[in-house]
N, C-alpha and C positions, 0 to 999 in steps of 0.2 A: 411541552414536549411529550409526545405520546410514545411510551415504551411498551413493546410487545414481545413477550417471551413465547416462542413456538416450541412445542414438544418435538416436532420433526418437520422438516421442509426440504424440498429439493434445492432451493436457492433463496437465501434471504434477499438478495438483490432483486430477483424475479418477483418475490412476494410483494415487496414494496412497489415495484413497477406496475404490477397488476392491480393492486388495491388502492394505490394513492397516486395514480398517474395524473390526476387533475388536483393539484394542490391549491388550497386556499392560501393566499399570501401569508407568510409568517408561520405556516404550519411546519412542524418538524416531527418526523416519525422515525423511530429506531426499532428494528426487528433483530432479534438474536435467537440462536438455538445452539444446543450442544449436540444436535444430530442433524447435520446437513447431508442430504443423500446425493445431491448432484451439483456440487459447487463448481463455479467457473473461475478460471485463472486467466492471466494474460495470454495473448496469442491464441485464444480459443482452447487452451488446455483445461483439463478438469482439475479440481482440487479435491483430492481423496482424503477423507477424514473418518477415523474410527468413532462410532457412536459413543456419546457421553464422555468423551476424552478431550474434546477440543471446542473452540469457540468460533462460530460464524456470526458476524455482526455487520449490519448494514444500516445506513442512515440516508434519508431523503429530505431535501429541502430546496427552497428557491432562493438563489442569491440576488443581491441588489446591484443592478448595472454592471454585470460581469461580462466583459468583452471576451470573445472567443480567443483572441490573441494571447490572453493571460491564462489559458487553461492548464499549463504545466504547473502553475502554483498550487493547484489542487493536489497534485502528487506530492509536491514539496511539503505543504502544511500537514497533510494527513500522515505522511511518512514520519514527520517530526513528532506528531502527536503519539504515534505508536512507539517510536524510538525512545522518547523521553519517559513514557509510561513504563516500558520494559527496563529502562535504565534505573528507574526508581526502585525496581525490584531486584536490582543488582545482578541482572543477567549479564554475563561476561562478553566482552569484545563485540558490542553491538555496532552494526554499521547499516547504512542504507544502500542497497544495490540499485543502481539506475535501472528503471526509473523509480520504482517504489517497493521493492521487496525488502524485508528486514532480515538481516543475517546475524548469526553469532559465529565468529570465526569464519570458516568457509561453508557453514551449514545454514540452510534457510529455515526460519521459524515462522515467518508470516508473509502472506501474499496479499496484495491490495488490488482491487478492481474498481475503477470508476466508470460510470455511464452517464452521458449528458443528453439533455434535451435542448436543442438549439433552435432559435428563431432569428433569422437575419444574421447579425454578427454578435448576438448576445446569447449567453447561456441562461436558459430559463429554469432549468431544473438539474439538480445534481444527485446522483445516487452513488454512494461510496460504500464498498463492502470490503471486509478483510477476514481472512481465515488465519487463526493463530493456533499453532500446535502447542498444546498445554500438557496433558498427561499421557499422551500416546507415546509408546516406547518402541513399537515395531513399525518400521517404515520399509517394508519389503519392496524391492525394486526402485526405491527412492534414496540412493546413497548420499544425496546432498541435503537431506531433510533431517531436522532434529526438533526437539521440544523443550519446553521449560523444565519438565521433570528430568529429562536426560541431563540437561545442563546443570541443574541445581540439586537434584536428588530429593526434590520435594513433590509431594502429591498435592496439587493446588485445589482450592475450593473454587469451582467454576463460577458460582454465583457471586462470590466476593470479588473475584477478578473482573467479572463483567461490570459490576458496579464501580470499580476503580476506573475503568475506561470511560464510563459515562460521566463520572465526576470530573475527570481530567479534561474531557472534551469541553466542558463549560468553564472549569476553574481557571484554565490557562488560556482561554480566549481562542482556541483553535477553531471552534465552530463560528464564533462571531467574525473571525478573520476571513473565513470563507464566505459568509453571508454578506459582510460589509467590507469587501476587499479594499476599497478606496480609502477607508479610514484607518488603515494599518500600514506600518512600514514593512513592505514586503521584502525589501533589501535584506533585512535582518534574517528573515526566513531562508533566503537563498544562501546567505553566508553560512548559516548553521547546517544547511543541507550539504553544501560542498565540503564543509569541514569534516562531516561524518560519512562521506561517500566511500563505499566499498571499492577496494582495488586501485585506488589512485597511486600512480607511480610504481605499479607492479606489473610485470609482464604477463599477459593473458592471451589465450587464443580467442579469436572472434570469428564465428561462422557468418557467412553472408549467403544471400540467395544464390541459386544456381551452383550449389556445392563448392563454393570457393571459400577461402579463409585467409586470415593474416594474423600476425602476432603484434601486439602493441601495448602501450601503457595509457590509461586514462589520464588526461590532463585536466579537463574541466567539463562542466555542463552549463550551457547558457540558459537564459530565462525562457526560451522557447522549448527547452528540453533536448536541444541538440548536443550530443556528446562529442568532445574533441579528443582524438586519440593520436598519440605519437607512435607511428609504426616502427618496426625493427629496422626498416630501411631509412629511418630518420625523416620520412615524409609525414604529413599530417592529414588526417581524414576527419570529416564531420558527418555524423550519422543520426538519423531519426531512430526511434525505438524499433520500428518494424523493419529496419534495414539490416540489422546485425543482432547476433546473439552471443553473449559472453559465455565462454566455457570455463568453469572454475572447479 
């Protein structure tokens, strides 16, 4: 495993994509920085981070015989990796917001972005990145954001916390599960993901395309990442990630 610490970079995902786009089989590269200047989030959003206060972390690797139909398990396993690491730090009320944000209460502390290289029906390369709010205390114009320092009142050592994530990635087989998916019981991952899903059985507003919205309660998420919602008119809807946005 090749671990690269960057003093500053626009995007750790992009750094790996540019420098390691042609992986030799079994190669694994991790890049991280405490000063990411142009991070990306889901839906094309930017991830704003104060320098030397937070962690941006990305990993690139090639999985073995990973069918594209199973791609949602990437979100599931990596979300659980971050969820359980933060839980070990006793961060309160941790939940996974569909598809893969990490929440404490109703505040977001971590966002995850994965990018795939696909050939035919197989995923040939995976880049997964996450941005974690650690010591930042001012989130101007981001009312739903928080950090570990706000939640715990602790000024964290960024290097030690980064090493904890790298250790846990290997120690608890999250990485091996993604590389060798067929040799692991993925049902266990789905059960843990659903058990810790944010907003289940609570009424929320969901925005749709074309400026429409509805209110409903999350019921479940299936193995393709389709979310099932019981609407306030008692009908059920099934949605992909790019079809709706949860307002919380």
